[in-house]
N, CA, C and O of each residue as an XYZ file, in Angstrom:
784
protein
N      84.286     65.978    -63.827
C      83.113     66.493    -63.360
C      82.625     65.878    -62.413
O      83.046     64.768    -62.087
N      81.927     66.312    -61.977
C      81.619     66.137    -60.171
C      80.046     65.948    -60.405
O      79.161     66.698    -60.819
N      80.097     64.027    -59.762
C      78.864     63.821    -59.440
C      77.801     63.546    -58.707
O      78.193     63.873    -57.587
N      76.925     63.236    -58.610
C      76.172     63.332    -56.971
C      75.580     62.170    -56.874
O      74.615     61.502    -57.246
N      77.399     62.197    -55.639
C      77.393     60.579    -55.226
C      76.032     60.047    -54.305
O      75.806     60.552    -53.205
N      75.385     59.252    -54.733
C      74.627     58.779    -53.701
C      75.185     57.680    -52.590
O      75.706     56.619    -52.933
N      74.978     58.137    -51.033
C      75.682     57.177    -50.039
C      74.842     56.458    -50.063
O      73.613     56.407    -50.112
N      76.267     55.473    -49.992
C      76.914     53.555    -49.674
C      75.551     53.241    -49.133
O      74.747     52.617    -49.826
N      75.142     53.820    -47.419
C      74.258     53.543    -46.885
C      72.812     53.344    -47.597
O      72.350     52.232    -47.339
N      71.935     54.186    -48.475
C      71.331     54.468    -49.069
C      71.094     53.067    -49.922
O      70.148     52.283    -49.848
N      72.188     53.026    -50.693
C      72.260     52.106    -51.982
C      71.545     50.927    -51.656
O      70.612     50.299    -52.157
N      72.578     50.778    -50.243
C      72.662     49.305    -49.306
C      71.335     48.783    -49.270
O      70.878     47.665    -49.512
N      70.577     50.398    -48.730
C      69.118     49.913    -48.279
C      68.068     49.171    -49.207
O      67.096     48.431    -49.060
N      68.867     49.836    -50.373
C      67.707     49.695    -51.525
C      68.476     48.132    -52.261
O      68.404     47.972    -53.479
N      68.967     47.398    -51.638
C      69.179     45.985    -52.368
C      70.759     46.029    -52.261
O      71.432     45.231    -51.608
N      71.472     47.600    -53.368
C      72.888     47.416    -53.746
C      73.833     45.875    -53.456
O      73.382     44.900    -52.854
N      74.621     45.934    -53.797
C      75.239     44.678    -53.947
C      77.584     45.407    -54.660
O      78.104     46.122    -55.517
N      77.913     44.677    -53.712
C      79.569     45.339    -54.020
C      79.821     44.285    -55.168
O      79.196     43.227    -55.094
N      80.806     44.514    -56.370
C      81.269     43.762    -57.246
C      82.803     44.281    -57.585
O      82.895     45.411    -58.064
N      83.990     43.532    -57.368
C      85.402     43.857    -57.673
C      85.133     43.605    -59.277
O      84.132     43.245    -59.896
N      86.323     43.916    -59.633
C      86.971     43.674    -60.850
C      88.215     43.971    -61.333
O      88.516     45.162    -61.242
N      89.071     43.202    -61.846
C      90.950     43.167    -62.348
C      90.612     44.060    -63.258
O      89.576     44.199    -63.907
N      91.979     44.875    -63.223
C      92.473     45.946    -64.212
C      92.115     44.683    -65.511
O      92.415     43.489    -65.543
N      91.326     45.585    -66.544
C      90.987     45.498    -68.084
C      89.829     44.123    -68.242
O      89.717     43.329    -69.176
N      89.132     44.201    -67.077
C      88.073     43.116    -66.906
C      86.788     44.384    -67.965
O      86.804     45.514    -68.451
N      86.186     43.624    -67.870
C      84.993     44.096    -68.990
C      83.291     44.176    -67.756
O      82.817     43.205    -67.167
N      82.773     45.562    -67.715
C      81.946     45.443    -66.636
C      80.234     45.035    -67.399
O      79.289     44.279    -67.177
N      80.708     46.274    -68.550
C      79.571     45.679    -69.807
C      79.997     46.081    -71.101
O      80.592     47.122    -71.378
N      79.727     45.386    -71.689
C      79.306     45.437    -73.454
C      78.896     46.306    -74.012
O      77.687     46.478    -73.853
N      79.764     47.482    -75.109
C      77.998     48.011    -76.277
C      77.318     47.213    -76.421
O      77.608     46.052    -76.135
N      75.943     47.650    -77.019
C      74.790     47.103    -77.287
C      74.053     46.443    -76.325
O      72.824     46.409    -76.392
N      74.821     45.792    -75.228
C      74.097     45.173    -73.927
C      73.142     46.458    -73.370
O      73.314     47.653    -73.129
N      71.686     45.178    -73.296
C      70.550     46.501    -72.670
C      71.269     46.067    -71.014
O      71.617     44.963    -70.595
N      71.315     47.787    -70.165
C      71.162     47.829    -68.993
C      70.499     47.155    -67.788
O      69.270     47.148    -67.851
N      71.007     46.623    -66.771
C      69.931     46.231    -65.736
C      70.269     46.467    -64.443
O      69.825     45.921    -63.433
N      71.445     47.691    -64.595
C      72.025     48.063    -63.334
C      72.704     49.316    -63.195
O      73.433     49.780    -64.071
N      72.390     50.043    -61.736
C      72.838     51.353    -61.822
C      74.291     51.025    -60.894
O      74.309     50.328    -59.879
N      75.582     51.767    -61.565
C      76.423     51.461    -61.322
C      77.555     53.204    -60.370
O      77.551     54.396    -60.679
N      78.221     52.540    -59.379
C      78.682     53.557    -58.657
C      80.084     53.237    -58.399
O      80.295     52.101    -57.973
N      81.017     53.957    -58.561
C      82.776     53.323    -58.378
C      83.112     53.794    -57.465
O      83.200     54.988    -57.179
N      83.469     52.392    -56.575
C      83.777     52.396    -54.852
C      85.408     52.849    -54.944
O      85.764     53.712    -54.141
N      86.297     52.373    -55.775
C      87.463     52.350    -55.664
C      88.097     52.120    -57.208
O      87.634     51.431    -58.118
N      89.010     52.731    -57.189
C      89.602     52.609    -58.560
C      88.889     53.147    -59.659
O      88.002     53.961    -59.402
N      89.118     52.837    -60.848
C      88.660     53.890    -61.945
C      87.971     53.405    -63.132
O      88.302     52.249    -63.397
N      87.308     53.798    -63.754
C      86.751     52.795    -65.491
C      86.975     53.247    -66.335
O      87.792     54.107    -66.006
N      86.797     53.312    -67.502
C      86.701     53.678    -68.576
C      85.736     53.561    -70.044
O      85.537     52.483    -70.602
N      85.391     54.395    -70.356
C      84.370     53.541    -71.485
C      84.574     53.861    -72.386
O      84.975     55.017    -72.255
N      84.575     53.421    -73.992
C      84.989     53.588    -75.301
C      84.387     52.274    -75.743
O      83.761     51.332    -75.257
N      84.900     52.685    -76.939
C      84.815     52.198    -78.267
C      85.501     51.794    -79.210
O      86.524     52.425    -79.474
N      85.123     50.547    -80.051
C      86.358     50.044    -80.862
C      85.894     49.804    -81.816
O      84.914     49.060    -81.778
N      86.485     50.441    -83.451
C      85.931     50.339    -84.353
C      86.384     49.299    -85.205
O      87.461     49.052    -84.662
N      86.296     48.455    -86.247
C      86.094     47.768    -87.133
C      88.051     47.321    -87.305
O      88.488     46.179    -87.160
N      88.751     48.329    -87.571
C      89.832     48.289    -87.085
C      90.464     47.878    -86.587
O      91.513     47.473    -87.090
N      90.113     47.730    -85.056
C      90.844     47.766    -83.806
C      90.761     48.982    -82.826
O      90.795     48.833    -81.604
N      90.638     50.337    -83.518
C      90.907     50.960    -82.792
C      90.182     51.481    -82.052
O      89.031     51.885    -82.220
N      91.091     51.501    -80.849
C      89.962     52.431    -79.895
C      89.745     53.714    -79.369
O      90.787     54.343    -79.184
N      88.785     54.246    -79.096
C      88.345     55.638    -79.071
C      87.769     55.682    -77.225
O      86.937     54.848    -76.870
N      88.220     56.532    -76.390
C      87.860     56.162    -75.174
C      86.591     57.784    -75.031
O      86.758     58.940    -75.421
N      85.566     57.216    -74.406
C      84.648     57.867    -74.339
C      84.635     59.030    -73.182
O      84.246     60.197    -73.243
N      85.225     58.248    -72.070
C      85.165     58.882    -71.080
C      85.970     58.304    -69.601
O      86.043     57.075    -69.610
N      86.495     58.858    -68.525
C      86.859     58.152    -67.317
C      86.212     58.387    -66.271
O      85.652     59.479    -66.178
N      86.114     57.435    -65.213
C      84.651     57.681    -63.946
C      85.703     57.005    -62.870
O      86.011     55.815    -62.810
N      86.133     57.999    -62.103
C      86.784     57.772    -61.049
C      85.825     57.224    -59.673
O      84.695     56.737    -59.641
N      86.674     57.494    -58.730
C      85.287     56.900    -57.314
C      84.290     58.149    -57.139
O      84.393     59.341    -57.427
N      83.192     57.304    -56.495
C      82.651     58.466    -56.218
C      81.136     58.557    -56.843
O      79.996     58.716    -56.406
N      82.088     58.273    -58.745
C      81.773     58.709    -59.684
C      80.516     57.414    -60.373
O      80.735     56.209    -60.253
N      79.427     57.891    -60.971
C      78.412     56.704    -61.580
C      78.688     56.722    -62.567
O      79.088     57.795    -63.018
N      78.609     55.285    -63.631
C      78.241     55.834    -64.744
C      77.593     55.022    -65.555
O      77.026     54.095    -64.976
N      77.436     55.076    -67.220
C      75.970     54.449    -67.586
C      75.045     54.302    -67.193
O      74.490     53.207    -67.290
N      74.369     55.564    -66.455
C      72.990     55.963    -66.521
C      71.874     56.337    -67.680
O      70.675     56.114    -67.842
N      73.133     57.169    -68.545
C      71.953     57.018    -69.828
C      70.740     56.444    -70.239
O      69.570     56.825    -70.274
N      71.666     54.883    -70.697
C      70.807     54.156    -71.767
C      69.911     53.416    -70.339
O      68.951     52.679    -70.568
N      70.242     53.639    -69.253
C      69.846     53.094    -68.364
C      68.724     53.726    -68.031
O      67.805     52.986    -67.682
N      68.429     55.398    -68.035
C      67.315     55.757    -67.742
C      66.027     55.684    -69.049
O      64.820     55.907    -68.963
N      66.739     55.343    -70.040
C      65.826     55.343    -71.468
C      65.437     54.303    -71.967
O      64.817     54.149    -73.019
N      65.891     53.334    -71.014
C      65.998     51.918    -71.535
C      66.959     51.530    -73.069
O      66.750     50.392    -73.489
N      67.503     51.994    -73.515
C      68.251     52.355    -74.557
C      69.910     51.011    -74.443
O      70.367     50.815    -73.317
N      70.588     50.254    -75.702
C      71.271     49.563    -75.284
C      72.543     50.238    -74.831
O      72.574     51.333    -75.392
N      73.432     50.101    -74.191
C      74.858     50.521    -73.682
C      75.722     51.426    -75.287
O      76.334     50.651    -76.023
N      75.715     52.609    -75.612
C      76.457     53.143    -77.032
C      77.986     52.448    -76.188
O      78.622     53.210    -76.915
N      78.510     52.108    -75.794
C      80.079     51.961    -75.094
C      80.156     50.679    -74.286
O      79.189     50.216    -73.681
N      81.602     50.026    -74.318
C      82.001     49.395    -73.492
C      82.047     49.963    -72.212
O      81.803     51.169    -72.183
N      82.273     49.461    -71.236
C      82.592     50.139    -69.595
C      83.503     49.000    -69.370
O      83.107     47.854    -69.583
N      85.168     49.338    -68.789
C      86.440     48.080    -68.296
C      86.931     49.040    -67.581
O      87.040     50.259    -67.716
N      87.367     47.839    -66.351
C      88.047     48.486    -65.055
C      89.608     49.182    -65.415
O      90.545     48.457    -65.749
N      89.711     50.311    -65.327
C      91.281     50.750    -65.911
C      91.887     50.182    -64.894
O      92.470     49.220    -65.393
N      92.108     50.204    -63.718
C      92.857     49.572    -62.043
C      91.813     48.753    -61.628
O      90.602     48.824    -61.837
N      92.554     47.893    -60.948
C      91.479     47.112    -60.096
C      90.550     47.932    -59.369
O      91.100     48.897    -58.837
N      89.513     47.860    -59.212
C      88.573     48.213    -58.991
C      87.574     47.765    -58.058
O      87.688     46.560    -57.829
N      86.556     48.373    -57.391
C      84.999     48.247    -57.302
C      83.967     48.879    -57.332
O      83.877     50.105    -57.386
N      82.791     47.827    -57.288
C      82.084     49.030    -57.611
C      80.890     48.603    -56.969
O      80.745     47.449    -56.564
N      79.625     49.912    -56.811
C      78.500     49.675    -55.890
C      77.421     48.955    -57.079
O      77.892     49.244    -58.179
N      76.139     48.120    -57.249
C      75.833     48.283    -58.304
C      74.435     48.136    -57.874
O      74.393     47.376    -56.906
N      72.875     48.717    -58.335
C      71.728     48.710    -57.720
C      70.491     47.987    -58.787
O      70.146     48.651    -59.765
N      70.035     47.003    -58.614
C      69.112     46.948    -60.152
C      68.552     48.261    -60.041
O      68.593     49.241    -59.297
N      67.812     47.721    -61.481
C      67.482     49.089    -62.547
C      66.094     49.244    -61.558
O      65.927     50.440    -61.320
N      65.456     48.723    -61.163
C      64.263     49.168    -60.428
C      64.511     49.713    -59.102
O      63.896     50.516    -58.400
N      65.348     49.196    -58.989
C      65.048     49.525    -57.546
C      66.230     51.381    -57.839
O      66.278     52.269    -56.988
N      66.553     51.405    -58.435
C      67.009     52.201    -58.677
C      66.643     53.678    -58.751
O      67.023     54.743    -58.265
N      65.169     52.953    -60.097
C      63.978     54.322    -59.904
C      63.610     54.311    -59.027
O      63.514     55.468    -58.619
N      63.243     53.545    -58.270
C      62.493     54.057    -56.746
C      63.253     54.322    -55.757
O      62.739     54.229    -54.642
N      64.576     54.696    -55.849
C      65.055     56.044    -55.326
C      65.108     56.771    -55.699
O      65.115     57.675    -54.863
N      65.210     57.331    -57.327
C      64.791     58.343    -57.461
C      63.512     59.068    -57.230
O      63.409     60.292    -57.158
N      62.592     58.243    -57.125
C      61.097     58.476    -57.270
C      61.170     58.805    -55.474
O      60.668     59.741    -54.851
N      61.573     58.238    -55.232
C      61.362     58.895    -53.166
C      62.014     59.573    -52.686
O      61.923     60.022    -51.543
N      63.007     59.826    -53.685
C      64.518     61.029    -52.981
C      64.710     61.996    -53.869
O      65.774     62.046    -54.486
N      63.465     63.143    -54.124
C      63.605     64.497    -54.955
C      64.966     65.072    -54.997
O      65.369     65.622    -56.022
N      65.790     64.959    -53.791
C      66.735     65.898    -54.240
C      67.731     64.535    -54.940
O      68.808     65.116    -54.805
N      67.945     63.798    -55.283
C      68.498     63.065    -55.699
C      68.653     62.762    -57.436
O      69.570     62.385    -58.166
N      66.901     63.242    -57.670
C      66.417     62.761    -59.110
C      66.915     64.155    -59.368
O      67.923     64.066    -60.069
N      66.594     65.548    -59.061
C      67.339     66.909    -58.649
C      69.027     66.888    -59.556
O      69.346     67.413    -60.623
N      69.850     66.025    -58.554
C      71.254     65.880    -58.737
C      71.213     65.154    -60.071
O      71.579     65.853    -61.016
N      71.022     64.500    -60.224
C      70.964     63.628    -61.448
C      70.050     64.361    -62.901
O      70.316     63.844    -63.986
N      69.200     65.316    -62.893
C      68.762     65.776    -63.851
C      69.895     67.045    -64.067
O      69.973     67.413    -65.239
N      70.678     67.679    -63.212
C      71.941     68.042    -63.258
C      72.998     68.089    -64.194
O      73.366     68.887    -65.056
N      73.477     66.697    -63.650
C      73.990     66.143    -63.847
C      74.306     65.353    -65.460
O      75.391     65.183    -66.017
N      72.604     64.888    -66.025
C      72.833     64.688    -67.496
C      73.035     65.787    -68.071
O      73.825     66.054    -68.976
N      72.201     66.523    -67.453
C      72.888     68.744    -68.394
C      74.011     68.530    -68.621
O      74.382     68.430    -69.791
N      75.024     68.376    -67.404
C      76.621     68.601    -67.102
C      77.188     67.771    -68.473
O      77.877     68.277    -69.359
N      76.824     66.679    -68.428
C      77.115     65.378    -69.335
C      77.011     65.945    -70.698
O      77.999     66.307    -71.338
N      75.881     66.011    -71.099
C      74.873     66.553    -72.613
C      76.725     68.067    -72.983
O      77.375     68.082    -74.028
N      76.924     68.790    -72.030
C      77.282     70.062    -72.357
C      78.633     69.520    -72.376
O      79.438     69.763    -73.274
N      78.885     68.716    -71.275
C      80.471     68.108    -71.449
C      80.897     67.392    -72.833
O      81.972     67.668    -73.366
N      80.491     66.972    -73.081
C      80.117     66.178    -74.575
C      80.631     67.167    -75.811
O      81.662     67.261    -76.477
N      79.388     67.833    -75.756
C      79.428     68.798    -76.893
C      80.731     69.566    -77.197
O      81.307     69.727    -78.273
N      81.166     70.181    -75.430
C      82.601     70.430    -75.793
C      83.797     69.887    -76.033
O      84.808     70.442    -76.463
N      83.538     68.184    -75.574
C      84.369     67.514    -76.353
C      84.604     67.570    -77.991
O      85.294     67.785    -78.987
N      83.363     67.167    -77.324
C      83.409     67.200    -79.782
C      83.590     68.274    -80.374
O      83.792     68.247    -81.588
N      83.565     69.444    -79.697
C      84.512     70.292    -80.467
C      85.640     70.658    -80.380
O      86.098     71.384    -81.262
N      86.394     70.271    -79.320
C      87.654     70.070    -79.089
C      88.230     69.244    -79.944
O      89.242     69.465    -80.610
N      87.230     67.779    -79.909
C      87.819     67.231    -80.984
C      88.387     67.524    -82.478
O      89.271     67.056    -83.196
N      87.264     68.699    -82.574
C      87.112     68.358    -84.134
C      87.961     69.806    -84.737
O      87.839     70.057    -85.936
N      88.636     70.539    -84.043
C      89.653     71.501    -83.791
C      91.320     69.839    -84.318
O      91.843     68.855    -83.796
N      91.360     70.425    -85.263
C      92.558     69.728    -85.607
C      93.817     69.992    -85.457
O      94.491     69.067    -85.911
N      94.496     70.910    -84.987
C      95.739     71.017    -83.774
C      96.108     69.899    -82.981
O      95.045     69.289    -82.869
N      96.954     69.284    -82.380
C      97.206     67.837    -81.329
C      97.226     68.771    -79.886
O      96.959     68.352    -78.759
N      97.625     70.173    -80.271
C      98.311     70.477    -78.827
C      96.925     71.073    -78.373
O      96.540     70.655    -77.281
N      96.201     71.871    -78.943
C      94.865     71.597    -78.249
C      93.733     70.788    -77.882
O      92.960     70.929    -76.934
N      93.763     69.916    -78.792
C      93.695     68.920    -77.996
C      93.774     68.295    -76.907
O      92.854     68.093    -76.114
N      94.997     67.927    -76.812
C      95.669     67.530    -75.931
C      95.365     68.416    -74.274
O      95.268     67.989    -73.124
N      95.290     69.756    -74.854
C      95.083     70.901    -73.767
C      93.781     71.408    -73.010
O      93.548     72.117    -72.031
N      92.829     70.479    -74.230
C      91.161     70.552    -72.836
C      91.829     68.560    -72.482
O      92.468     68.517    -71.431
N      91.759     67.687    -72.934
C      91.776     66.422    -72.664
C      91.947     67.006    -71.017
O      91.014     67.184    -70.235
N      93.866     67.316    -70.660
C      94.159     67.380    -69.397
C      93.497     68.779    -68.825
O      93.408     69.044    -67.626
N      93.173     69.392    -69.608
C      91.822     70.504    -68.786
C      91.032     69.867    -67.479
O      90.956     69.933    -66.252
N      90.428     69.112    -68.808
C      89.193     68.417    -68.082
C      89.225     67.106    -67.091
O      88.311     66.460    -66.578
N      91.099     66.942    -67.017
C      91.355     66.056    -65.776
C      92.052     66.810    -64.830
O      92.751     66.092    -64.115
N      92.103     67.830    -64.605
C      93.072     69.075    -63.697
C      91.912     69.809    -62.934
O      91.010     70.524    -63.370
N      92.300     69.300    -61.323
C      91.717     69.229    -59.810
C      91.942     70.745    -59.671
O      90.951     71.449    -59.477
N      93.040     71.250    -59.747
C      93.966     73.055    -59.178
C      95.018     73.497    -59.641
O      95.857     72.935    -60.346
N      94.976     74.638    -59.197
C      95.807     75.594    -59.471
C      97.839     74.847    -59.757
O      98.663     75.142    -60.623
N      97.907     74.070    -58.824
C      99.054     73.451    -59.000
C      99.635     72.477    -60.146
O      98.586     72.159    -60.707
N     100.592     71.858    -60.786
C     101.003     70.914    -61.457
C     100.738     70.011    -60.489
O     100.974     70.073    -59.282
N      99.991     68.781    -61.428
C      99.693     67.216    -60.380
C      99.717     66.423    -61.889
O      99.485     66.897    -63.001
N     100.039     65.216    -61.552
C     100.226     64.050    -62.019
C      99.239     63.896    -62.873
O      98.167     64.184    -62.341
N      99.125     63.517    -64.127
C      97.834     62.615    -65.609
C      97.690     61.510    -65.201
O      96.508     61.421    -65.532
N      97.857     60.764    -64.843
C      97.145     59.737    -64.064
C      96.866     58.708    -65.501
O      96.199     57.694    -65.297
N      97.517     59.043    -67.347
C      97.429     58.647    -68.031
C      98.558     58.553    -69.269
O      99.308     59.490    -69.541
N      98.557     57.548    -69.822
C      99.596     57.253    -70.864
C      99.003     58.305    -71.598
O      98.103     59.145    -71.587
N     100.742     57.464    -72.777
C     100.320     58.732    -74.438
C      99.406     57.969    -75.258
O      98.823     58.550    -76.173
N      99.141     56.317    -74.970
C      98.554     55.739    -75.213
C      97.156     55.923    -75.144
O      96.446     55.948    -76.150
N      96.738     56.054    -73.988
C      95.550     56.618    -73.103
C      94.957     57.859    -73.845
O      93.799     57.935    -74.254
N      95.787     58.688    -73.943
C      95.482     60.196    -74.266
C      95.423     59.979    -75.793
O      94.468     60.669    -76.150
N      95.944     59.386    -76.860
C      95.890     59.257    -78.234
C      94.506     58.814    -77.947
O      93.597     59.605    -78.197
N      94.217     57.585    -77.426
C      92.773     57.208    -77.532
C      91.499     58.532    -77.532
O      90.752     59.022    -78.379
N      91.733     58.712    -76.280
C      90.507     59.647    -75.864
C      90.283     61.654    -77.341
O      89.492     62.451    -77.847
N      91.140     61.411    -77.259
C      91.398     62.287    -78.346
C      91.240     62.249    -79.677
O      90.818     63.280    -80.200
N      91.533     61.067    -80.547
C      91.158     59.900    -81.541
C      93.296     61.044    -82.527
O      93.140     61.421    -83.688
N      94.641     61.309    -81.929
C      95.067     61.601    -82.373
C      95.943     59.890    -82.235
O      95.530     58.993    -81.502
N      97.129     59.790    -83.086
C      98.183     58.945    -83.176
C      98.970     58.946    -82.022
O      99.311     60.111    -81.818
N      99.362     58.293    -81.280
C     100.251     57.902    -80.470
C     101.905     58.807    -80.758
O     102.612     59.328    -79.895
N     102.100     58.753    -81.969
C     103.311     60.008    -81.911
C     103.138     60.837    -81.845
O     103.879     61.546    -81.164
N     101.957     61.401    -82.547
C     101.666     62.677    -82.484
C     101.522     63.240    -81.218
O     101.928     64.402    -81.232
N     101.061     62.847    -80.009
C     100.818     62.701    -78.300
C     102.224     62.458    -78.169
O     102.589     62.911    -77.084
N     103.247     61.898    -78.855
C     104.405     62.072    -77.571
C     105.024     62.932    -78.560
O     106.227     62.722    -78.405
N     104.877     63.817    -79.527
C     105.987     64.445    -80.282
C     105.097     65.690    -79.759
O     105.829     66.653    -79.534
N     103.902     65.921    -79.531
C     103.173     67.145    -79.209
C     103.295     67.368    -77.650
O     102.991     68.497    -77.264
N     103.578     66.723    -76.980
C     103.668     66.429    -75.638
C     105.237     67.059    -75.208
O     105.497     67.912    -74.359
N     106.082     66.376    -76.041
C     107.656     67.055    -75.795
C     107.550     68.134    -76.098
O     107.797     68.809    -75.099
N     107.117     69.285    -77.637
C     106.938     70.149    -77.637
C     106.048     71.159    -76.457
O     106.795     72.099    -76.187
N     105.004     71.258    -75.837
C     104.833     71.363    -74.648
C     105.344     71.576    -73.695
O     105.157     72.469    -72.869
N     106.214     70.563    -73.740
C     107.123     70.713    -72.485
C     108.171     71.073    -72.854
O     109.115     70.947    -72.074
N     108.385     71.633    -74.134
C     109.775     72.899    -74.051
C     109.300     73.892    -73.700
O     109.676     74.472    -72.682
N     108.107     74.428    -74.674
C     107.133     75.386    -73.920
C     106.852     75.726    -72.421
O     106.369     76.760    -71.960
N     107.108     75.041    -72.028
C     106.835     74.937    -70.259
C     105.187     75.280    -70.158
O     104.590     76.052    -69.408
N     104.699     74.383    -71.226
C     103.351     74.312    -70.452
C     102.830     73.211    -69.716
O     101.766     73.291    -69.103
N     103.638     72.035    -69.753
C     103.416     71.117    -68.733
C     104.554     70.671    -68.310
O     105.377     71.340    -68.934
N     105.149     69.902    -67.586
C     106.278     69.251    -67.094
C     106.527     67.429    -67.377
O     105.628     66.633    -67.107
N     107.642     67.062    -67.850
C     107.644     65.944    -67.889
C     108.724     65.193    -66.888
O     109.931     65.426    -66.953
N     108.139     64.269    -65.958
C     108.939     64.178    -64.909
C     109.326     62.454    -65.024
O     108.273     61.892    -64.721
N     110.236     61.541    -65.288
C     110.598     60.067    -65.270
C     109.500     59.944    -66.402
O     108.615     59.089    -66.432
N     109.653     60.677    -67.079
C     108.326     59.698    -68.285
C     106.543     59.891    -67.753
O     105.659     59.351    -68.417
N     106.252     60.630    -66.633
C     104.771     60.668    -65.878
C     104.836     62.642    -66.809
O     105.900     63.186    -67.104
N     103.642     63.181    -67.019
C     102.929     63.766    -66.724
C     102.440     64.755    -65.920
O     101.519     64.522    -65.137
N     103.098     66.148    -66.049
C     102.599     67.006    -64.915
C     101.818     68.044    -65.444
O     102.252     68.455    -66.520
N     101.070     68.454    -65.140
C      99.670     69.568    -65.936
C      99.512     70.410    -64.555
O      98.693     71.325    -64.481
């Protein structure tokens, strides 16, 4: 899903700061109140929830140029999920009031964010529908399709465990289903890496 990246130069003029995170480091935790607008400069993050038994459910991944965590920021509610560096990364962050000032003073950016929020709501509804479907291959295909950029087979940068976390499947089910999908030529597995 494409985000309307705000130019870094503009963010800097509104007091943005850059912060680096190591892989596995938490950027914010579920139930915290938001204080910043975040945009990925390099690397990627994942948003996730963990249940009482410690099982993780991945809500989404955000890559270079994408922003994350805005809905709670816009409505001053607690974060419904935690954000963690999926790999070593850098973010640019702008204090909440300065972000609101950007939206007020730049109508096109405000319009882009309205479209972004509508796309995220639509995507969440589509993803929920796909997860409700009990067929493992359908869930995995929906996940892979959401990250595929072109028509050619490309490397999917997620482990089987990460795919399981996102789809709500057991990792054993993901492994078995990916093998079956490879036999049916729906994807390729080369050196234990998935190409779709």
